[in-house]
Each structure stands twice: as C-alpha cells, then as structure tokens.
C-alpha positions as CSV (number, residue, x, y, z in Angstrom):
1,M,9.5,-57.3,-74.3
2,S,12.1,-58.9,-76.5
3,P,10.3,-62.3,-78.5
4,P,11.5,-65.8,-76.8
5,V,15.2,-67.0,-77.7
6,P,14.5,-70.6,-79.6
7,P,16.4,-73.6,-78.1
8,I,19.8,-75.7,-79.6
9,A,18.1,-78.5,-79.3
10,I,14.9,-80.8,-78.5
11,E,14.2,-84.0,-78.4
12,A,11.7,-84.6,-81.5
13,A,8.8,-86.8,-80.3
14,T,9.2,-83.3,-77.3
15,A,8.1,-81.1,-80.3
16,P,4.4,-80.0,-80.3
17,S,2.5,-82.0,-82.2
18,R,-1.1,-82.6,-84.1
19,K,-3.1,-85.6,-84.4
20,G,-5.3,-86.3,-87.9
21,A,-5.6,-83.5,-90.3
22,Q,-6.2,-79.5,-90.0
23,L,-9.1,-77.6,-91.1
24,V,-9.3,-80.8,-94.2
25,P,-12.8,-81.3,-94.7
26,E,-14.7,-83.9,-94.5
27,P,-14.7,-87.2,-95.7
28,F,-10.9,-86.3,-96.6
29,A,-10.4,-85.7,-92.9
30,T,-11.3,-89.1,-91.9
31,R,-8.6,-90.5,-93.7
32,L,-5.9,-88.7,-91.7
33,S,-7.4,-89.1,-88.5
34,R,-4.7,-91.2,-86.8
35,R,-1.4,-89.5,-88.2
36,V,0.6,-87.7,-85.3
37,K,2.8,-85.3,-87.2
38,H,5.5,-83.3,-84.0
39,A,6.3,-79.6,-86.4
40,L,10.2,-79.7,-85.3
41,G,11.2,-76.0,-87.0
42,D,9.0,-74.9,-85.7
43,P,9.9,-74.2,-82.0
44,F,13.4,-73.3,-83.6
45,G,11.0,-70.8,-85.5
46,L,12.0,-72.1,-89.9
47,R,10.1,-70.6,-92.0
48,A,11.4,-71.4,-94.5
49,F,11.3,-74.5,-94.6
50,G,8.5,-77.1,-92.5
51,V,10.0,-80.4,-90.7
52,N,7.7,-82.9,-89.8
53,L,8.7,-86.7,-87.5
54,M,5.5,-88.7,-88.8
55,R,4.0,-91.4,-87.7
56,L,1.7,-93.3,-89.1
57,P,-0.5,-96.1,-87.4
58,A,-1.6,-99.7,-89.2
59,G,-3.3,-98.9,-92.3
60,D,-3.7,-95.2,-92.3
61,T,-2.7,-92.2,-94.5
62,S,0.0,-90.1,-94.7
63,A,-1.8,-87.8,-96.9
64,I,-4.9,-87.3,-99.6
65,H,-3.2,-88.2,-103.0
66,H,-1.5,-84.2,-104.0
67,R,0.7,-82.6,-105.7
68,H,1.8,-79.3,-104.1
69,T,2.1,-76.6,-107.3
70,V,5.2,-74.3,-105.4
71,Q,6.7,-77.0,-103.3
72,D,9.3,-79.1,-103.0
73,E,8.5,-82.2,-100.6
74,F,10.8,-84.9,-99.4
75,V,10.3,-88.7,-97.7
76,Y,13.2,-89.9,-95.6
77,V,12.2,-93.5,-93.7
78,L,13.2,-93.8,-89.8
79,E,10.9,-97.4,-88.6
80,G,8.3,-98.9,-90.6
81,H,7.9,-100.2,-94.3
82,P,5.5,-97.5,-96.1
83,T,4.0,-97.8,-99.8
84,L,5.0,-95.3,-101.8
85,V,1.4,-94.2,-103.5
86,T,2.3,-92.5,-107.1
87,D,1.1,-91.9,-110.4
88,D,3.6,-93.9,-111.6
89,G,2.4,-97.0,-109.1
90,D,3.0,-98.2,-105.4
91,V,6.4,-98.8,-105.1
92,Q,7.7,-100.3,-101.0
93,L,10.0,-98.3,-99.0
94,A,12.1,-99.1,-96.0
95,P,14.0,-97.2,-93.4
96,G,16.6,-95.7,-94.7
97,M,14.5,-94.9,-98.1
98,C,13.7,-91.6,-99.3
99,A,12.1,-89.9,-101.8
100,G,11.4,-86.2,-103.2
101,F,8.7,-84.5,-105.3
102,P,10.1,-82.1,-106.9
103,A,6.4,-79.0,-106.8
104,S,4.1,-79.8,-110.2
105,G,5.2,-83.3,-110.4
106,R,4.3,-86.3,-109.3
107,A,0.8,-86.7,-106.9
108,H,1.5,-88.8,-104.0
109,H,1.0,-90.3,-100.2
110,L,2.5,-92.9,-98.1
111,E,-0.3,-96.0,-96.9
112,N,1.0,-98.0,-93.5
113,R,0.0,-101.1,-95.0
114,T,1.4,-103.5,-92.3
115,G,0.4,-104.1,-89.1
116,H,3.1,-101.9,-86.8
117,D,3.9,-98.1,-87.5
118,V,6.0,-96.2,-89.9
119,V,7.6,-93.0,-88.9
120,V,8.6,-91.2,-91.1
121,L,11.2,-87.6,-91.4
122,E,9.0,-85.4,-93.8
123,V,10.7,-81.5,-95.2
124,G,9.3,-79.2,-97.3
125,D,9.3,-75.7,-98.9
126,R,7.0,-73.1,-97.4
127,A,6.6,-71.2,-101.1
128,T,3.9,-69.0,-101.1
129,G,1.2,-69.1,-102.8
130,D,1.2,-72.9,-102.6
131,Q,-1.7,-74.5,-104.6
132,V,-2.0,-77.8,-103.2
133,I,-3.7,-80.5,-105.9
134,Y,-5.6,-83.2,-105.3
135,P,-5.8,-85.1,-109.1
136,M,-8.3,-88.2,-107.6
137,D,-10.9,-85.6,-105.5
138,D,-12.8,-82.6,-105.8
139,L,-10.8,-80.7,-103.8
140,M,-8.3,-78.8,-104.4
141,L,-6.5,-76.4,-101.5
142,V,-5.6,-72.6,-102.7
143,P,-4.2,-69.5,-101.7
144,G,-7.8,-67.4,-100.6
145,P,-7.4,-62.9,-100.8
146,D,-6.4,-62.4,-97.5
147,G,-3.4,-64.5,-98.2
148,R,-4.5,-67.4,-96.3
149,R,-4.9,-70.9,-98.3
150,R,-8.4,-72.3,-97.9
151,F,-9.3,-76.0,-99.7
152,V,-12.2,-75.4,-103.1
153,H,-14.2,-77.2,-105.3
154,K,-12.2,-77.9,-108.8
155,D,-14.3,-75.8,-109.8
156,G,-13.0,-73.4,-107.7
157,T,-16.4,-72.9,-104.9
158,P,-16.0,-73.3,-101.2
159,Y,-15.3,-76.7,-98.9
C-alpha cells in the first residue's frame, strides 16, 4: 500500500489542533492550558521545520520562558497585541510585527495581556539534538537515550 498523498493546500483552521501543552509536567502545563495550536506543516509531511497557527486567549501564555540550544524560532503576529517577554525586557507587538530567536539566543515567550485573542504564526526548525532550557524554572527538555525528548529537572533527574 502506498503512503497517503499530502494535500496541495488546506484551510489553516482545519489543520489538526491541540489545546494546551503536550507532555509538559505540572505545574507548568496549567500555564499553557488554553492556547490552541494548529500544526500547519504536518498535513504536508514537512520534516525540516514546523509551522503552527497559535491562538492565545486573553490572559494566556504561548510557552514557558525558554531558549533552544539548536532550534531557531520565528513568530509573526496576525491578530491582536501580544507582549513579547525576553531576557532584555518586554516588547509590545502588533499585527504585522515579527520576531526571531536564533539557537542559544534570548529566552522568550509571548503573553496575551489584553482582553482579546491573539493569533500568531510560529515557525521552528526540527533539528535533532535540541535541548530546551527554561531559565526561570527548574525544568529542561532533553533528548533521552532513545532519542525521544523528555522533561528533567536542571540536575538531570526525571520529572
């Protein structure tokens, strides 16, 4: 049997979605419980990079404050006015604005401090060996012996 043929184009909002954060341990998962991400690259079989259409309800956060060791990230604001929180302070964003985060660069996340939804396009490469450092929390995401990523405390003990 042949593998399924990817579509040529789709309506972004029909791409598979996930609410909250996958595999993130508590108490961190609760911080991300209302965000919704549509994985736009997956229906096309993209392997080198991921693309998410992310909706942040009022008061929600995009991610735990973090930086990647190997992966580059990019965000583009489509709707709303998120606050970009970085090691260098906060920056108010607006539709049409974008930000990029090279590997091992500034730690970052977005917060929706407004009363309206924020919609962002999020792009990141899928480089192997990436670790995610959460400088404000006792948390890291590291490759395990089987190559699958897992959450650990900063001293390396499992979560």
